[in-house]
N, C-alpha and C positions, 0 to 999 in steps of 0.2 A: 503495499500500501504506500510504501513509501515513495516510486513513481508513478504519475500522474501524465498520460496519456487524453493530445487533443489533437482532435484530423477530424478533416476538413477530404472534398472534391469537386470539380466539378467538372460537364461535359464541353468541347470546345470544338470548333466546326471544321478547325484548319488539321493539317500532317502535323502528328508532335514534333517532328524536326523541326518545322517551322518554327512553332511557341515557346522549343525551351531559352535560348537566348532569354530573351524578354520577362522571360517566367526568371530565368538566374538571375538578373540583372535590375530586379522589379525591389523594392526595399522591403523584405525577410523580418528587420525588425518596427515595421509599420504596425506592426497587430501586438505593441504592447502603448501606439502612441493616443493618446487622452485612454487613463485607463489613472484613474485617481489616484488609487496607491501604488503606482509604479515611479512617480513622479517627470521628471521632462529629466534627460538623456540629448547628448548627441556623436557622432559620431564621423570620422574624412573617411573615403573606398583611393586608394589609387584607378588604378585605367585598370581594368576588367584585362587586361595580357597579364600582371602577377599573379594573378589566383589563379590559385596551384595549392593540390593537396599541406598543407601545414599550414600555409596565411592564415595572421595572425596582428590582429590591431588592435586595441580599445579603444573602450565603449565610457564616452566621460557623464558620471549623474550629476542635478543640480543642487544636489547637500556634496559636492565632491568627494567624493567614492566612482569607483571605477569598476570593473568587468574588463577580459581579453575574450569575441568575439577570431574561432579558427578554420578552418575551413579543413571539413577535415576527410571527405568522400569531392568527387568527379566524374562523372563519368561522359559528356558530353552526345549531348544531344539524350538522354535518359534522367539520371537521376545528377541530385550534387543535396553534403547534407554534411552543416553545421553543429558547434556546442558553441555555451557562453559557461565562463565560467569566472574561478577565478573573482566574484562580488567581494567590491570592499565598502559599501552603500549600507550606512544600518538599517532599511526598506529589505535588505536582502536577505538577512539575518543567515532565515530557517533555512535557504535556501540553496540547493549543492552545484548543479549547470541547467542548465533547456539546450537542446540539443534535439535538431529540427532536421524535416531528410523532407525532398523532392523531387516528386517525382513526374516524366511525363513518360505518355506512352497509348500510342492505339488504342481503341477503339473497338470492341470484337466486335461486337453487336451495329455496330453504324462504319459503315465506310468512307475512310477516310475523315473522319471522325478521331481526339485525339483526348485523352485524358489528364488533368492535373491529381495532383493529389500531394499534398503535406498531414504532419505529423511534427506537433512542436511535447515535444516526451521533459513533465518538469520533476529533475528528483530530487528530493528534500533529504536534511541530515534526521531530518525523524518524522513520526508519521503523525506528529502532532502538527506536523505546519503541512502534513499533505491531505488529510481532512478540511485542515484552514480552508489551505486552495476550491478541493473538491468542492466541502458549501460556500465559501463567498468566493471567488476566484470565477470557475471551471468555467458557466457560461460564458460571463464577460469577457473569455478569450477565446470561446469558441462564436460567439457572435462577432467579434471580430474580426477570425481569423474567417470567417464566411462571406465579411464583409471587403478586408484585404482580395481575401481570392473574386472575388466577381470584378474589382478593381482589372486585375489582372487578367482577365479575359478581358474583357472589352479592350485594353491593350491588346492580345494577341488579335485578338478580331479588327481594329481599326487598322495596324501594320500586316495584316496578312488580306483586307482589300485590294 
């Protein structure tokens, strides 16, 4: 129970290969924007050419804390995963890390369509923190994930016209 997973997916009306770069370049942390207890944060990303598994950079929080985001895997046209860990902000004292995974695949039921799936996996330091997330945060994060995914789908549709 110390790990809480939240998932979302959408069908896109384009081939997955065309959608992957748009999905990869989207702001994956925007899921956490406008969630009151998360607080404001910022980060700077370099050019996509620097992104390789193992690449990491810092995320800075308004309270002076920070965390590390690391690209774990990258399979061009298929999937990527990243991890946010080493939280120094007091707001995240119960959170060990956040792993997130994005997959772009072909829809087997509809030819020429694709599917975007993503999952955020929250690893907590105790079952108490995991339970608090389950009660107070899970639905909010799910709604934000669905909203972000709908924006990504719109971006993919607009780019593939």
